[in-house]
C-alpha positions as CSV (number, residue, x, y, z in Angstrom):
1,M,63.0,31.2,11.5
2,T,62.3,32.8,14.8
3,E,59.8,35.4,15.8
4,P,61.0,39.0,16.4
5,G,62.3,39.3,19.9
6,L,63.1,35.5,20.2
7,E,66.5,34.0,19.8
8,Q,67.4,30.5,18.8
9,L,69.9,29.1,21.4
10,S,72.0,26.0,21.3
11,K,72.3,23.8,24.4
12,A,75.6,25.5,25.3
13,D,74.1,29.0,24.8
14,F,71.2,28.1,27.0
15,G,73.5,26.7,29.7
16,A,75.5,29.9,29.7
17,L,72.3,32.0,29.9
18,R,71.2,30.0,32.9
19,K,74.5,31.0,34.6
20,C,73.6,34.6,34.0
21,N,70.1,34.2,35.4
22,S,71.3,32.3,38.5
23,A,73.9,35.0,39.3
24,G,71.0,37.4,39.8
25,G,72.3,39.8,37.1
26,D,75.8,40.0,38.6
27,I,77.8,39.8,35.3
28,D,81.2,39.3,37.1
29,K,79.8,36.4,39.1
30,A,78.2,34.9,36.0
31,T,81.4,35.3,34.0
32,A,83.4,33.5,36.7
33,A,80.8,30.7,36.8
34,M,80.9,30.3,33.0
35,A,84.7,30.2,33.0
36,R,84.7,27.1,35.2
37,N,82.8,25.2,32.5
38,P,85.2,24.1,29.7
39,F,82.3,23.5,27.3
40,L,81.3,27.2,27.4
41,T,83.6,28.7,24.8
42,E,84.3,32.4,24.6
43,A,81.8,32.7,21.7
44,V,79.1,31.0,23.7
45,R,79.7,33.2,26.8
46,A,79.6,36.3,24.6
47,R,76.3,35.2,23.0
48,A,74.8,34.5,26.4
49,L,75.8,37.9,27.7
50,D,74.4,39.6,24.6
51,V,71.1,37.9,25.0
52,F,71.1,38.5,28.8
53,R,71.5,42.3,28.3
54,H,67.8,42.4,27.4
55,H,66.7,40.6,30.7
56,K,65.1,42.7,33.4
57,S,67.6,41.7,36.0
58,Y,70.6,42.7,33.9
59,R,72.8,45.2,35.9
60,G,75.6,45.7,33.4
């Protein structure tokens, strides 16, 4: 069970979230970087973007 405001992430989820962070909030750049990794499925990418939408550097 997680605390309110915290999300349990798999290793793949966390890897995708790192791509979002390293892109500086540029979702198009992050999406392109995630697409190059065959282990980051569409579901993983969607989950990472959903979590990243709450980050201060998210620019939509």
